[in-house]
C-alpha positions in Angstrom: -19.7 -35.2 7.6 -16.1 -35.7 8.7 -16.3 -32.6 10.9 -19.5 -33.9 12.5 -17.8 -37.2 13.2 -14.8 -35.5 14.7 -17.0 -33.4 16.9 -19.0 -36.5 18.1 -15.7 -38.3 18.9 -14.4 -35.4 20.8 -17.6 -35.1 22.9 -17.7 -38.8 23.6 -14.0 -38.9 24.6 -14.5 -35.9 26.9 -17.5 -37.5 28.5 -15.7 -40.8 29.0 -12.6 -39.0 30.3 -14.7 -37.2 32.9 -16.8 -40.2 33.9 -14.3 -43.1 33.8 -12.1 -41.9 36.8 -15.2 -42.2 39.0 -15.7 -45.8 38.1 -12.1 -46.8 38.8 -12.4 -46.9 42.6 -15.3 -49.3 42.4 -13.2 -52.4 41.7 -10.7 -52.0 44.6 -13.6 -50.9 46.9 -15.4 -54.2 46.1 -12.3 -56.2 46.7 -11.8 -54.5 50.1 -15.4 -55.1 50.9 -15.2 -58.8 49.9 -12.0 -59.5 51.7 -13.1 -57.8 54.9 -16.1 -60.0 54.9 -14.6 -63.3 53.7 -11.2 -63.2 55.3 -11.3 -60.7 58.2 -14.8 -61.9 59.1 -16.2 -58.4 59.6 -19.9 -57.6 59.5 -21.2 -56.5 56.1 -22.0 -52.9 57.2 -18.5 -52.5 58.6 -17.0 -53.9 55.4 -19.1 -51.5 53.4 -18.1 -48.5 55.5 -14.5 -49.7 55.3 -14.4 -50.1 51.5 -16.0 -46.6 51.0 -13.7 -45.0 53.6 -10.5 -46.5 52.0 -11.4 -45.4 48.5 -12.6 -41.9 49.6 -9.4 -41.4 51.5 -7.4 -42.4 48.4 -9.3 -39.9 46.2 -8.9 -37.2 48.9 -5.1 -37.8 49.2 -4.6 -37.7 45.5 -6.7 -34.6 45.1 -4.9 -32.9 48.0 -1.5 -33.8 46.6 -2.3 -32.4 43.1 -3.8 -29.3 44.7 -0.7 -28.7 46.7 1.5 -29.4 43.7 -0.3 -26.8 41.6 -0.2 -24.3 44.5 3.5 -24.8 45.1 4.2 -24.5 41.3 2.5 -21.1 41.2 3.7 -19.6 44.5 6.3 -17.0 44.8 7.5 -17.3 48.5 9.1 -20.4 49.9 7.6 -19.9 53.4 4.1 -20.2 51.8 4.7 -23.7 50.5 2.0 -26.3 51.0 3.0 -29.7 52.5 2.7 -31.7 49.3 4.9 -34.5 50.7 2.5 -35.1 53.6 -0.3 -35.5 51.1 1.8 -38.0 49.1 2.6 -39.9 52.3 -1.1 -40.2 53.0 -1.6 -41.4 49.5 1.2 -44.0 50.0 -0.6 -45.2 53.2 -3.7 -45.7 51.1 -1.8 -47.8 48.6 -0.3 -49.9 51.4 -3.8 -50.5 52.9 -5.3 -51.5 49.5 -2.4 -53.8 48.5 -2.4 -55.5 51.9 -6.1 -56.2 52.0 -6.6 -56.9 48.3 -3.3 -58.8 47.5 -1.3 -59.9 50.5 -4.3 -61.0 52.5 -5.4 -63.2 49.6 -2.0 -64.7 49.3 -1.9 -65.7 53.0 -5.5 -65.7 54.1 -4.8 -67.9 57.2 -1.6 -66.1 58.2 -2.3 -64.5 61.6 0.4 -61.9 61.1 -1.1 -60.7 57.8 -4.6 -60.5 59.4 -3.2 -58.5 62.4 -1.4 -56.2 59.9 -4.6 -55.7 58.0 -6.5 -54.9 61.2 -3.8 -52.5 62.2 -3.8 -50.7 58.9 -7.6 -50.4 59.0 -7.4 -49.0 62.5 -5.0 -46.3 61.3 -7.5 -45.0 58.7 -8.8 -42.5 61.3 -5.3 -41.1 61.6 -5.0 -41.0 57.9 -8.3 -39.1 57.6 -7.3 -36.7 60.4 -4.0 -35.8 58.6 -5.9 -35.1 55.4 -8.4 -32.9 57.2 -5.6 -31.1 59.1 -3.5 -30.3 56.1 -6.5 -29.2 54.0 -7.7 -27.0 56.8 -4.2 -25.5 57.2 -4.0 -24.8 53.5 -7.4 -23.1 53.6 -6.1 -20.8 56.4 -2.9 -20.3 54.4 -4.9 -19.1 51.3 -7.1 -16.9 53.5 -4.0 -15.3 55.0 -2.4 -14.8 51.6 -5.6 -13.1 50.4 -5.7 -10.9 53.5 -2.0 -9.9 53.0 -2.7 -9.0 49.4 -5.7 -6.9 50.4 -3.6 -5.2 53.1 -0.9 -4.5 50.5 -3.4 -3.1 48.1 -4.8 -0.9 50.8 -1.3 0.3 51.8 -0.5 1.2 48.1 -3.8 3.0 47.9 -3.0 5.0 51.1 0.5 5.8 49.7 -1.1 7.1 46.4 -3.5 9.2 48.4 -0.7 10.6 50.5 1.3 11.4 47.4 -1.6 13.1 45.7 -2.4 15.1 48.8 1.3 16.1 49.1 1.4 17.2 45.5 -1.7 19.2 46.0 -0.3 20.9 49.1 3.0 21.7 47.2 1.0 23.2 44.3 -1.0 25.3 46.8 2.2 26.4 48.5 3.8 27.4 45.2 0.7 29.3 44.2 0.7 31.1 47.6 4.4 31.9 47.3 3.9 33.3 43.7 1.0 35.4 45.0 3.1 36.7 47.9 6.0 37.5 45.5 3.6 39.4 43.3 2.2 41.3 46.2 5.8 42.1 47.4 6.7 43.4 43.9 3.6 45.5 43.8 4.3 46.9 47.3 7.9 47.6 46.4 6.8 49.3 43.2 4.4 51.4 45.1 7.0 52.2 47.8 9.5 53.6 45.3 6.9 55.5 43.2 6.6 59.2 43.7 3.8 61.8 43.1 3.4 64.2 40.2 5.2 67.2 41.8 8.2 65.2 42.9 8.5 63.6 39.5 8.3 67.0 37.7 11.0 68.2 40.0 13.1 65.3 39.1 12.5 66.0 35.4 13.8 69.5 35.9 16.8 68.3 37.8 17.7 65.6 35.3 17.5 67.2 31.9 19.9 64.6 30.5 17.6 61.7 31.3 14.5 60.8 29.3 11.0 60.8 30.8 10.6 57.1 30.2 13.9 56.3 32.0 12.9 58.5 35.0 9.5 56.9 35.1 10.9 53.4 35.2 13.5 54.3 37.8 11.0 55.9 40.1 8.0 53.5 39.7 5.8 55.8 37.6 3.8 54.7 34.7 5.4 55.9 31.5 2.2 57.2 29.9 1.3 58.9 33.2 4.7 60.6 33.4 4.4 61.8 29.8 1.0 63.2 30.6 2.3 65.0 33.7 5.1 66.6 31.7 2.9 67.7 28.9 0.2 69.2 31.2 2.9 71.0 33.1 4.4 72.4 29.9 7.8 71.2 30.8 10.2 71.3 27.8 12.0 68.1 28.8 12.6 65.7 25.9 10.8 62.3 26.0 13.5 60.1 24.5 
């Protein structure tokens, strides 16, 4: 039972935590709407658009600042930093607008200077919105460029691996070719210094002190073949 209650509480808290932040802008939006109609004498549709615009810009500026902060906290290169302070400045402008219309304007509702200031701040909302759009667009291009650079780096590393593998294969083939050429040269050299049966038997007669095996190795003749030649010829040379 306790576990079920704890699960229910967690679900309710999570739901409230996700839903409540979206209700928070309604109160300052209503105050902006009310003061724009009652004090600034603006038409209702203009006041409604103004209230929605002010709160949406506030949400956008906070979201942009948090996004930039998270990005800067995870980045590795300084030159890739996002302009978080610009987003914070835009959020600060939102606070100034809300406090002016919802607080200062109510304190001095008949003060011409406060009314003019309120109109001026509302007029600058388009600049505020333009800055938010610009820095978010710039950040999107920054992320695209980073993704492109990473892809180019991966492609470059892949090309380097392919080049290294190809070079290793070529070196292996070269070593195999060199080994084959060496073997062919050794065979050719052995054939070049080998002699025929008659010449070998003559050498056996001339070198009675040397064994058949020694003479065979020296003159490139197979030892068994040399023994056969000597035995067939009937030479009395020793085979040690």
